[in-house]
Residue, then its C-alpha position, 0 to 999 in steps of 0.5 A: m882933345r880937339f881935332v884939327s882936320d876931318r878927312l873921309g876916304g875908302g872906308v876910313r876916317y882920319r883926323e887929325f887931333r891935338v891933345d894938352g899933356p903932362n908936357g905941352e900939346i900932343p900931336g896925334g892921327l886917329w884911324t876909324p872905320g867909316a862908310d862913304e857916302p855918295g858926294a862925301a869923298g873927302g868930307p866930313a864923316r858925320e859924327g854916329d857913324v861909327r860904334g865903338t872898337p879897340l883900340v891899337l896904338i902905334g909908335h913910329g920909327a926914328s926919323g918918321s911921323k905918325q905920317q910915316d909910310y908904314v904907320r898909314h898903311l898899318a893903320r889902315h889895314l887894321v881899320l879895313a881887315h880888322s875893324l879896328s881903330a889906330a892911332a899915332i902920336d909924333g915922338p919927341v923932336h918928330g913931326d908936328r912938334r918941330q918948327d920944320s914938321g919933320n921935313d928932313g927925316r936924316l935930321q930928326f934921326l939925329d936929333f933924336v939920337r941926341v935926346w935919346s943920350s942927353e935928356a934923362d926924362l925923355t922916357d917918362k915924357m912919352v910915357g905920360d904923353w901916350s897915357a895922356a892921349l889914351d885918356e882922351l881916345l877912350l873917352l870918345d864914343e868910337i873907341r873902346l877897349p882892349v888896347g894894342y900898342w906896335g912900335l918897332s926900333m924908337g917905338t920899341i926904345l919909348g913904347l916898351p917902358f909904356v906898355a910895361a906901366d900903363k896896363r890898360v895895353s892887352a897885347a903889343v908888337l914889339g923889336l927891332m931893338g936890343l938891350t943896348g943904347p943909353t937907356r940900356d938899364r931902364i929898358a932892361t927893368d921895365a921890360g920885367s914888368v911888361t905883363c901883356a901878350v907879346l910879339f917880338l920881331a928881330q932883323w938876323s943882321d941888325q946893324l943898330f941893333p944886334i941879333a944878340s941884344a935882341l935876344e937879350l932883351f926878348g928875354a927880359i920881357g917879363t910875360d910868359d905869353k910872348r913868341l919870337h919872330a926873326n927874319m934875315g936882313g938888316h934894320g928897316p922894314v920887316p917883310e911884308d907878310e911878316f908886317l901883316g902878321t902882326a896886324d894879325f896877331l893884334a886883331k886876334r889878342l883884342s878880340s879875345t879880351g874884348 
């Protein structure tokens, strides 16, 4: 792992990193607790400022990136409200994996739909990237087990198989996805292998993943330690109190297993 930027502000240290993964370079970002010092705003934090904390991995949605607004908001909230760390990596054809750095969300969405439909190894590559990034993150002094995962929509399409495969994940927030689409059979199989605690979110009028398919996916998740929260509205941002509740869920679970 190598860090390519280091910023400190508002009690949060943010560093962008690169990992040499099994399928090429993995671009990511890491948020950890950090105390601002007089005159140090905007400058790099000093090594040793942070003690080890549990980690939440955040999978962004289609058309976004590791720097998506809600990813940054969630990551900073996990750090400031719960004394956790958070990390995100760019998904396939998103963010810094692109020559245009992901400036056109609509184009990223269309490109993801294309590769989701045409590249049979897409899911396996992303599972490998998440595991490789986690391997490197856990080598840092400021990061320790347990680990949580948060990912909705594309974050579930590519994240649920990772949660099923990597048993270092102790709790997960999933949802805004159903048993449908090009990888339906793969998702159904992997869902049965999920053994950690799960909070699953669904939108009642989701136009991309109808509620019936979301309920089918929830039912397929293998763990008995799961709960379903459904809210009114279409596919998109979940209500703010629900959003914050997902952080509470992960913080409680990671604290109880730490």
